[in-house]
C-alpha positions as CSV (number, residue, x, y, z in Angstrom):
1,V,-7.2,-11.5,-1.0
2,Q,-9.1,-12.4,2.1
3,L,-10.8,-10.1,4.7
4,I,-11.2,-11.6,8.1
5,D,-13.4,-10.3,10.9
6,C,-11.3,-11.2,14.0
7,T,-14.0,-10.0,16.4
8,K,-16.0,-13.2,15.9
9,V,-14.0,-16.3,16.6
10,E,-15.8,-19.6,16.0
11,T,-16.4,-21.8,19.0
12,N,-13.5,-24.0,18.0
13,N,-11.2,-20.9,17.9
14,E,-11.1,-21.0,14.1
15,I,-11.1,-17.8,12.2
16,K,-12.7,-17.9,8.8
17,P,-12.5,-15.4,6.0
18,R,-15.7,-13.3,5.5
19,K,-14.7,-12.1,2.1
20,S,-12.3,-13.4,-0.5
21,W,-11.5,-12.8,-4.1
22,K,-8.8,-13.4,-6.7
23,A,-6.9,-10.1,-6.9
24,H,-3.9,-10.8,-9.2
25,R,-2.6,-13.3,-11.7
26,T,0.2,-14.4,-9.3
27,S,1.0,-14.1,-5.6
28,V,-0.1,-11.0,-3.7
29,S,3.0,-9.8,-2.0
30,S,1.8,-6.8,-0.1
31,L,-1.3,-4.7,0.8
32,A,-1.9,-1.3,2.4
33,Y,-5.0,0.6,3.5
34,C,-5.6,4.4,3.5
35,N,-8.5,6.7,4.4
36,I,-9.7,8.8,1.5
37,D,-12.2,11.0,3.4
38,D,-13.4,11.9,6.9
39,H,-16.4,9.5,6.7
40,G,-14.5,6.2,7.2
41,K,-14.1,5.4,3.5
42,Y,-10.8,3.8,2.5
43,L,-8.9,2.2,-0.3
44,L,-6.9,-1.0,-0.4
45,A,-3.8,-1.2,-2.6
46,T,-2.4,-4.6,-3.4
47,G,1.0,-5.4,-5.0
48,S,1.9,-8.6,-6.8
49,L,4.7,-10.5,-8.4
50,D,2.8,-10.0,-11.6
51,S,4.3,-6.4,-11.7
52,S,1.0,-4.7,-10.9
53,V,-0.4,-2.6,-8.1
54,K,-4.2,-2.6,-7.9
55,I,-6.4,-0.1,-6.0
56,W,-9.7,-1.4,-4.7
57,S,-12.7,0.5,-3.6
58,Y,-13.9,0.8,0.0
59,D,-17.0,-1.1,-1.0
60,E,-14.9,-4.1,-2.0
61,C,-12.7,-3.9,1.1
62,S,-15.4,-3.6,3.8
63,L,-16.9,-6.5,5.6
64,P,-20.7,-6.9,5.4
65,K,-22.4,-5.2,8.4
66,K,-24.9,-8.1,8.7
67,K,-24.7,-11.7,7.6
68,L,-26.6,-12.0,4.2
69,K,-29.7,-14.2,4.5
70,S,-29.5,-15.4,0.9
71,P,-26.1,-16.1,-0.7
72,R,-25.4,-13.8,-3.5
73,K,-23.5,-14.8,-6.6
74,K,-19.8,-14.6,-6.0
75,S,-17.8,-12.6,-8.5
76,N,-14.3,-11.1,-8.4
77,P,-14.5,-7.3,-7.9
78,L,-12.9,-5.1,-10.4
79,P,-10.1,-2.8,-9.2
80,L,-10.6,1.0,-9.5
81,R,-7.0,1.4,-10.9
82,V,-4.3,-0.9,-12.1
83,L,-0.8,0.5,-12.0
84,H,2.1,-1.3,-13.7
85,S,5.8,-1.7,-13.0
86,S,7.8,-2.0,-16.2
87,I,10.8,-3.3,-14.3
88,G,9.6,-6.3,-12.3
89,G,7.4,-7.7,-9.6
90,I,6.1,-5.7,-6.7
91,S,7.5,-6.6,-3.3
92,T,5.8,-4.0,-1.0
93,V,3.3,-1.2,-1.2
94,K,2.7,1.7,1.2
95,W,0.5,4.8,1.3
96,A,2.4,7.9,2.4
97,P,0.9,9.9,5.3
98,M,-1.3,12.8,4.3
99,M,0.9,15.7,3.2
100,N,0.1,19.5,2.7
101,D,-1.9,18.9,-0.4
102,R,-4.9,17.1,1.0
103,S,-6.5,16.5,-2.5
104,V,-3.9,13.8,-3.3
105,R,-2.5,10.7,-1.7
106,Y,0.8,9.2,-2.5
107,L,1.4,5.5,-3.1
108,V,4.8,3.9,-3.4
109,A,5.8,0.4,-4.4
110,G,9.1,-1.4,-3.9
111,T,10.1,-3.8,-6.7
112,L,12.1,-7.0,-7.0
113,K,14.4,-5.0,-9.3
114,E,16.0,-2.5,-6.9
115,E,13.7,0.4,-7.5
116,I,10.8,2.2,-5.7
117,I,8.0,3.7,-7.8
118,G,5.8,6.6,-6.7
119,W,2.4,7.6,-7.8
120,S,0.2,10.6,-7.0
121,I,-3.5,9.5,-6.6
122,D,-6.2,12.2,-6.8
123,R,-8.6,11.6,-3.9
124,A,-11.7,12.7,-5.9
125,T,-11.1,11.0,-9.2
126,L,-8.6,8.4,-8.2
127,K,-6.5,9.3,-11.3
128,A,-3.0,8.0,-10.8
129,I,0.1,9.8,-12.1
130,R,3.5,8.2,-11.9
131,I,5.6,10.9,-10.2
132,N,9.0,9.5,-9.3
133,S,11.3,6.5,-9.3
134,F,13.8,6.0,-6.5
135,E,16.9,4.0,-7.5
136,G,19.9,3.1,-5.3
137,H,19.4,-0.3,-3.9
138,A,21.2,-3.4,-5.2
139,G,18.6,-5.9,-4.3
140,V,14.9,-6.5,-3.6
141,V,13.2,-3.6,-1.8
142,N,11.7,-5.4,1.2
143,D,10.0,-2.6,3.1
144,I,9.2,1.1,3.1
145,H,8.3,3.4,6.0
146,F,7.6,7.2,6.3
147,T,8.9,9.5,9.0
148,T,8.8,13.2,9.9
149,E,11.9,12.8,12.0
150,V,15.3,11.3,11.1
151,K,18.2,10.6,13.4
152,E,21.6,11.4,12.0
153,L,23.9,8.5,12.9
154,E,27.2,10.4,12.6
155,A,26.2,13.5,14.6
156,N,24.0,11.5,16.9
157,R,21.4,14.2,17.0
158,E,17.8,14.6,15.8
159,T,16.9,16.7,12.8
160,K,13.4,17.6,11.6
161,C,12.4,17.3,8.0
162,A,12.2,20.8,6.3
163,N,8.8,22.5,6.2
164,G,7.0,19.5,7.7
165,E,7.9,17.3,4.7
166,F,8.3,13.6,5.1
167,S,11.2,11.3,4.5
168,M,10.9,7.8,3.2
169,V,13.1,5.0,4.6
170,S,13.6,1.8,2.5
171,L,15.1,-1.5,3.4
172,S,16.5,-4.0,0.9
173,S,18.0,-7.4,0.6
174,D,21.3,-5.6,-0.2
175,R,21.5,-5.1,3.7
176,R,21.2,-1.3,3.2
177,L,18.8,1.2,4.6
178,H,18.2,4.4,2.5
179,V,16.6,7.6,3.7
180,W,15.0,9.6,0.9
181,D,13.9,13.3,1.1
182,L,10.4,13.7,-0.4
């Protein structure tokens, strides 16, 4: 994983990573940020073909405020949580928008094996609980998005999600788009 400060471009227009670490055993396929409080702290979730999702602390994800005068020893940071998929590699990860219960955040991961896995993450303790599995695709889950408004194709009219709840939209290599009620 590399964090790049794009506000400072070198004189030769080259952008160099300011922070880098080995995050997984195999390719990192996706990443997603989310705010965990009102003070600018956030988490980074990374998904990999090694069938894991890792959650990293805001300290590991932030760029240094000032350039360090003396280089410190480089070491790979440790993730706060490691979540596993028993059914295959992770193709995409997304944090759901904040819902009614503000003490938890929801994280979903699409897999190479036709499934989406959901976890509830407690904002205070970062304890993760696997809450759901969404099955229905016949191929790799390529992307996931969240919405509070869904357009009905047949009726050609807009409908709102009940009680301010969100819907999840998933895209797959099976050429299908699925809308899931959450």
